[in-house]
N, C-alpha and C positions, 0 to 999 in steps of 0.2 A: 371895720377894716380888718381886725384880727380874725373875725368870723369868716370873712371872704377868703383870706389867705388859707385858713384851715380847710375850707371847702376845696380850694385849688390843690392843696397837698393831697388830700384824700382822693381827689379826682386823678391826679398823676400817679398815685400809688396803684390804683386799680382802675384802669380805663374801662373795664367792663361795666363799671357803674354807669358810665355815660349812656351805654346802650340800654341798660336797665331803665334809667330815668327817662330816656327818650321814648321807650316803649310805653311806660306808665303814663307819661304826660301827653303822648301823642305828638311830641315835637320831633321833627326830622332834622337831627344835627349831623348825620353821616352823609358822606358824598352820595349823590344819586347814582344808581346803577339801573340801566334800562331793563325792563321786563324781558325784552327780546334777547338781550345778551345772556341773562340768567337762564332762560329757557334753552338757548342754543348750547350753553355750557353743560347743562344737565343732560341734554340729548346726546352730546358727544361722550360724556362719562357713561351713560347708560348703554350706549352702543358698544363701547369698549368692553364693558362688563359682559355684554351679550356675546360679543365675538369670542372672548376668552372662555366664556361658558361653553360655547360650541366646541372649542378646541378641547376643553376638559372632557366633554361628553364623547368626542371622537376617540380620544385616548382611552377612556374607560371602556368603550365598546370594544376596542382592539384588545385590551388586556383581558376582557371577559370572553374573548373568542367569538364575538359577534361581528365578524369581519364584513359581511355584506351590509349590515346596518351602518357600520363605520364609514364605508365607502359612500353609501347613499347620503348620509348626513353631510359629508364633505361636499358632494356634488350639489346638493340642494342649497348650500350656503357658500358656494365657491366665490361668487361675486362679492359678497359681504366680507369674507375672509381676506380677499385680495387687498382690502383697504389697510390692513395691518400686516406688514412684512413678517414680523416674528410669529404672529399667529398663523399666517398662511404656511410658513415653513414647517411649523409643528403639525398643523392639521393635515396638510398634504402629505407629510412624511408618514404619519400614522395611517392615512388612507392608502398609501403605496405599500406599507407593511402588510396591510390587510389584503391588498391585491396579490401580494407575493404569497401569502398564506393560502389563498384560494386558487393560486396558480392561474391567474388571469393571463390570457394569451398576449396581451399588449404590455406586460409588466416590464420587460427589458427596455422598451421605449420610454416608459414612464420614469424608470430609474435614471436613464441617460438624461432626460429632460430635467429631472430634479437635481441631478449632480451638476448640470450646467448652470442652473439658477441659484442653487444653494450649496456650493462646494464646501462650505464651512459648517454645514448643519451638523449638529450633534447626532442626528438620526441617520445620516448617510452611511456611516460605518455599520450601523445596526441593520439597515436595509440590505446592504451588500452581503453581510454575514448570513442573514436569514435566507436570502435568495441562494447563496452558495451552498448552504446546508441542505436545501431542498434538491438542488442539482446533485450534490454529493450522495444523498440518499437514493436518488434516481439513477445513480451510477453514471452520471454525465460528468466525468472527472475533468475533461477539458474545459467545460464551462465553469465548473467549480474552481479550478485552478485560476482561470482568468479573473473571476470575480474576487477571489481572495487576494490576488496579487494587487488589486486596486485599493486595498485597505491598509491604512497605517495602524499597526498594532497599538500605538499610543492613544488612538481614538476609541479603543474598545474598553469595555468594562473589564476589570482585572480578572473576574471569574471566567471570562470568555477567551482569554489569551492562549491558554494551553490547548483548548479545543481548536482555536484558529490555527496554531502551528501544526497540530496533528493532522487536521483535515487538509491543510495545504500541502503538508509533506506527503501524505498518503496519495493525494491527487497527482503530485509530481512523480511519485514512485510508479503508480499505475500507468502513467503516460510515458514512462521510460526514462525519466530524469533522476537516476539514483543518487547522484551527487547532491543535487538540490534537496532531495528528500531527506537525506542524512543530515544535512546542515539545518534543516527546519526541525527535525526530530530532536536535535541536540539543544535547541532553544527552549524546549519544554522544561518546566520546573519539576525536578525529580526528588524534591525534599520529602514528599509524602507519596505513598503508593496509591494510585488510582487506576481506573480502567484505561485512561488515556496514557499514563506512564507505562503500564504493562504492555499495551498495544504498540506503543512507539518502540519499546525495547525489542519486542518480538519481530516487528517488521524491519528494524535496523539490523537485527541478526540475520534476517533473510536476505537483505541487500549484501551484507558482507559474505554470506555463503554463496550467493549467486556470482559474486565477483572473485571467488577463490580465496577470500581471506578467512580461512577456516578457524584459525585460532581466535580471532576477534569474534567470529560468529558463535563459537562454542561458549565463550565467556558470557555473551549476552543471553544466549539460550538458557544457560544455567541459572540466570536470574529469575526466569519465568517458568522453570521446569516443574514447579509445584502448583502453578496456577490452573484452575479448573478449565478455562477456555483454551489455553495454549500449552498446558503441561505435557500432554501425550506427544504432540508433534515436536515440542522442544526436546524432549528426551530422545526421540528418534533422530532428530537433526544433530544432536550432540554426537550420537554414535556415527552418523555419516561424516561429521567433521573429523572425528578421531580416525575413521577409516582413511580419509584423505591425508591425514597427518601421519599415518602409519602406526598408530597406537593400538595395535591389535590385542595386546594383553588387556588393556582397559576395556575394549569392546567385549571381549569374551567374559571378563569378570562382571562388568556392569550390565552388559546385554543379557546374560543368562539370569541375573537377578531380576531385571525388569520383565523378562520373558515369563517368569513364573506367575506373575500377577496380571499379565496383560490379557486383554480380551482376544477373542479369536481373530478378529480383523487386525488388531495390533500385532499379534504373533506372526502373522504372515510377513509383514514388513521387517520385523525384527529377525525372523528366521533367515531372511536373505542376507542381512548384514552379518549375522553370526556365521553363516556358511562361508562368506567371503573371508571373514577374519580367520576362521580355522584353516581355510585353504592357504591363506598367506603364511600361516604358521606351519604349513606342511602337514596338516592333519586332514587328509582327504576323507577319512571315514566319518568324522564328525561334520565336516563340511557337507558331505553328501546327506547326512542325517537331517541337518537343518534345511538343506535345499529341498528335500522331499516334503518337508512340512510346508515350505514356501510354495511349492508347485502343486500340492494336492488340491484337487478341485478345478484345476485349469484344463480347459478343453484342448488347448495347444500352447506350446511355449513360444515366446518371441524368439527371433533369430539370436538375439543377444543371450537370452537365457539358455537356448539350445547349445550355443557355443560354450557357455560356462559349464553346463551339465556335461558336455562332451569332455572337457578338460578333467573334470572329476573322475569320470569313468576311465579315461585314459590313464590317469595317475593310479587308479585302483586296478590297472591291467585288464579292464573290461573293454577290450579293443573293438569288439563287434558293435557293442552299444555306442561306444564313442564314435565310431565311423558313421553310424546312422545319424547321430545327433549333429556331427560336423556337417554332414550333407544337408541337413535341414537349415543350417545357418549359412550355407554356401551361396555366394553371389560374386560374380566378377566385377561388379560395379563399385564395390567399396572395400575398404581394408579388412573389415570383419569377415566378409565373404571370401576374400582372397586368402586370408589366414586360415579360415575354416577348411577350404579345399586342400591347403598345404598340410594341415594336421590330419585331415582325412587320409591323405596319402601315407603319412607316417603310421596311422593306425592299421592300414592295409598291409604295410610292410611288416608290422609286428604280427599280423595274422598270416603272413607268408603269401598273400595274394598280390603278386607283383603287377599283374595286368591291371587290376583295379587301382593299384597304387599309381601306376603310370598315368591312368586316366585322370585321377585326382590331381596329380602334380601338373599335368598338362593344362587343366582348367585354371590352376593357380598361376601358372606361367603365362596364361593368355590375358591376365589382368595387368594393367599399367599403373595401378594405384600406388603400390609399393615396389619400386624398381629393384631394390635389394632382394626382396622376397621373390620377385619374379625370376631373378637370375638364379637364386638358390633352387627354386622349384624346377627350372629348366635343367639345371645341372643334375638333380636327382632323377628327373624324368629320363634324361639321356643315359645316365648310368644304369638305370634299371632296364632300359631298352637294350643296352649293350650286354648286360647280364643275361637277358633272355635270348638275344639274337646273336651275340658274339660277333658283331660286325665291326670291322676295323674303322669304317667311316664314323661310327658312333664314338669310338674312343678318341678319334681326332677332334670331333666336335666337343667332347668333354674337356679336352685340354685347352680349348680356345674360349670356353665360356667364362665370362666375368661374373662370379657370384660370391656371396658371402662365404659359403662353404668351401669353394675353390680357394679363396684367399686364405682361409684358415688352414687348409691342408698344406699350402706352400709356405706358411709362416714358420 
């Protein structure tokens, strides 16, 4: 009896002995399991292993850049993969990523279909980001913006977030939404200096400059003015900002320093800014010196440059050359041209050529762009005609003309 109890205790302590004894003695003391059930279970397990093995292979093919093979492997096993939702989600996702990489024509439809079926897939954000990146590089910024706006940043890998904000911001900027672009650029992490932070800073400065916020623009340009990619343009833009802000001494001091080490192409743009700064400071001689550097090699000056050059020559009392340049800028259709004709008349007055002065003032008076200038031009034209012809009717007309000069005389 004691021996039997001991055997039972030993058996309870380690039930695996039962299986061992049953196998040795050929005694079947375990519950019977049908052969069919065992075979079915093994088949299901093997099939799952097989399915997830296919998924792993598709993923590996994608990561190895073998995109066409990844797509083919998915298509060949599509029916099998559809039996396991998680497996299909991942396999199909990498297949679509591969299709994006090779820029398949039907890829946008595939993405929409995938998003509808697996909106919570961890691969969806990645698919949209890769597709947006290709559109961005192909300069299709409207499409890039659309795709990026569908991504929740929280679903991205942390290393992709700054790139996401930059490319979305740049796409907004290029398509004309400056306010949205600035807001997105500001979300970038600026703790370390990277290509993305430098670029975002530079383009933010450009947006401020474009919108007339020259102080803010100058501050941002100064952050990247030593960068290889953006340095030259940033230094030039800083000077433009200072010109708009009226800081002419800064431009002269800093501009001449930069000018000394600039390339020939860079000197051309710098010379124009320096010329304008000296002119604003009342130094027409140095203004003309730098303008000649700027205009050297030009086949012809633009109307705006002709007008500016004419002002320089007028200030230097070179009235004949000034009149010629004012005439090149003249046009009754805009304020620049109307002003050019007016100043051409003044140059001819200084030359003592009243007849040509009358003709120039008459052209300026024929324009309706600036009504005050029109009145002043008409007054001077009539006065000169009176001086030439001494006709009483001309004097009567002078007294009735509403012009800036007339008002100033009566004040």
